C-alpha positions in Angstrom: -0.1 0.0 -0.1 1.4 3.4 -0.8 0.3 6.6 0.8 0.4 10.4 -0.4 2.8 12.3 1.8 1.4 14.8 4.3 -2.1 13.4 3.6 -2.7 9.7 3.9 0.5 8.6 5.3 0.2 7.4 9.0 2.4 9.8 11.0 5.3 8.5 12.6 5.7 8.8 16.6 8.0 11.6 17.8 11.1 9.7 19.0 14.9 10.8 19.9 18.0 8.8 20.3 18.1 7.7 24.0 20.6 9.7 26.1 20.8 12.4 23.4 21.0 16.0 24.6 17.7 18.0 23.1 16.4 21.2 23.1 12.6 21.2 24.1 10.5 24.3 23.1 6.9 24.7 24.7 5.0 27.2 22.8 1.8 28.9 24.2 -0.6 29.1 21.2 -3.5 29.9 23.4 -5.1 33.4 23.9 -4.8 32.9 27.8 -1.7 32.4 30.4 -0.6 28.9 30.7 1.4 27.8 33.5 4.1 25.2 33.2 6.2 23.0 35.6 9.2 20.6 35.2 8.1 18.0 37.9 10.6 18.2 40.6 12.8 20.9 39.0 11.0 24.1 38.8 8.3 26.0 40.2 5.4 26.7 38.0 6.3 29.2 35.2 3.8 31.4 33.5 3.8 31.4 29.7 2.1 34.2 28.1 0.1 34.1 24.9 2.6 33.6 22.1 5.5 32.9 24.2 8.0 30.1 23.8 10.1 28.8 26.6 13.0 26.5 25.8 14.7 23.8 27.9 17.9 21.6 27.1 17.6 18.1 28.4 19.1 14.7 28.1 22.5 13.0 28.5 23.3 10.2 30.5 22.8 12.1 33.8 19.3 13.4 32.8 17.5 11.0 30.5 14.0 11.7 31.4 11.9 14.8 30.9 8.5 15.8 32.1 6.4 18.7 32.2 3.0 19.5 33.0 0.8 22.4 32.1 -2.5 23.9 32.8 -4.7 27.1 31.7 -4.9 29.4 34.6 -8.6 29.8 33.8 -9.0 25.9 34.0 -9.9 25.6 30.3 -9.0 22.3 28.6 -5.8 22.4 26.6 -4.7 20.3 23.5 -0.9 19.5 22.7 0.6 18.7 19.8 4.3 17.4 19.5 6.6 18.0 16.7 10.2 17.3 16.0 11.1 19.7 13.4 15.0 19.1 13.8 16.8 15.9 14.8 17.5 17.4 18.5 14.6 19.6 18.7 11.3 18.8 20.4 8.4 21.4 20.0 5.6 21.2 22.3 2.6 23.2 21.0 -0.2 24.3 23.5 -3.4 25.2 22.1 -7.1 25.8 23.5 -9.6 22.9 23.1 -9.6 19.1 23.6 -12.3 17.4 25.7 -11.9 18.0 29.2 -10.0 17.8 31.2 -7.5 17.9 27.9 -3.9 17.2 27.9 -1.9 17.7 31.0 1.6 16.7 30.5 4.3 15.5 28.2 6.8 12.7 29.1 10.1 12.1 27.2 10.9 8.6 28.1 14.5 7.2 28.9 14.0 5.0 25.6 13.7 8.2 23.4 9.6 7.9 23.1 7.2 10.7 23.9 3.9 10.6 25.4 1.2 13.1 25.8 -0.7 12.4 29.1 
């Protein structure tokens, strides 16, 4: 079976080389304030509409990365994960989704990325 690129092909899961250092961008594409927190690493950080925060993660001493986020008004959020470059994970936070919406992104030590 063949597919037409960008239309009928099943999307490949986003995945990284385990242990590789990568940059993670979190983009707030909503019209409201979103809070973001790296579990056990940071206090909640506010992200204004249109703002992008970046983190460098990975390496043998820091294989896992998880981030939780929420709309300050309690609205549901929808997350899209992209891999625009070999060492870049872009997390786009948008309004929508079924309540309670997407709440977290987890980069596992095997290189896979999950939306929770």
